[in-house]
C-alpha positions in Angstrom: -67.2 85.2 39.9 -67.4 84.5 36.2 -66.1 81.0 35.6 -64.2 78.0 37.1 -61.9 76.0 34.8 -59.7 73.0 35.4 -61.8 71.2 38.1 -62.8 68.5 35.7 -59.2 68.0 34.6 -58.0 67.2 38.1 -61.0 65.2 39.1 -59.5 61.9 38.0 -56.0 62.6 39.5 -55.1 59.7 41.9 -53.6 62.0 44.4 -56.8 64.0 44.8 -58.8 63.3 47.9 -61.3 66.1 47.8 -62.0 69.2 45.7 -64.7 71.7 46.7 -65.5 74.8 44.8 -68.0 76.8 46.9 -68.8 79.6 44.4 -70.7 79.6 41.2 -71.0 82.2 38.3 -72.6 85.3 39.6 -71.3 84.9 43.2 -69.3 87.7 44.8 -65.7 86.7 45.7 -64.5 88.8 48.6 -60.9 89.3 49.6 -59.7 86.5 51.9 -59.9 88.0 55.4 -61.2 85.0 57.3 -62.1 81.4 56.7 -65.7 82.1 55.5 -64.3 84.0 52.5 -62.6 80.9 51.0 -63.9 79.9 47.6 -63.1 76.2 48.0 -60.3 73.8 48.9 -58.2 70.9 47.7 -57.0 67.9 49.7 -54.4 65.6 48.2 -52.4 62.6 49.3 -48.8 61.6 48.9 -46.3 59.0 50.2 -44.8 61.8 52.4 -46.1 65.1 53.8 -43.9 66.9 51.3 -45.3 64.9 48.4 -48.9 65.6 49.6 -48.1 69.3 49.8 -46.5 69.3 46.3 -49.6 67.4 44.9 -51.9 70.0 46.5 -49.9 72.9 44.9 -49.9 71.1 41.5 -53.7 70.5 41.6 -54.4 74.0 42.8 -52.3 75.4 39.9 -54.6 73.6 37.5 -57.8 75.2 38.8 -58.6 78.7 37.8 -61.4 80.9 39.2 -62.0 83.9 37.0 -63.5 87.0 38.5 -64.3 90.5 37.4 -63.9 93.7 39.4 -67.0 95.1 41.1 -67.7 98.6 39.7 
């Protein structure tokens, strides 16, 4: 993994309950084949389940994890 961007931008969003990024620059990011391969998660709230899901998707879209291929 090279860089994570956008996490600071969403940190103050009132719908954000929890943001965890579990990788740092230099870590290997593997293809997602089981839960241990996840690189983080977002939990958001909303007035309805649909709104909470939409908020999660919006917050996730603002975070970018840049990687480079392993040679």
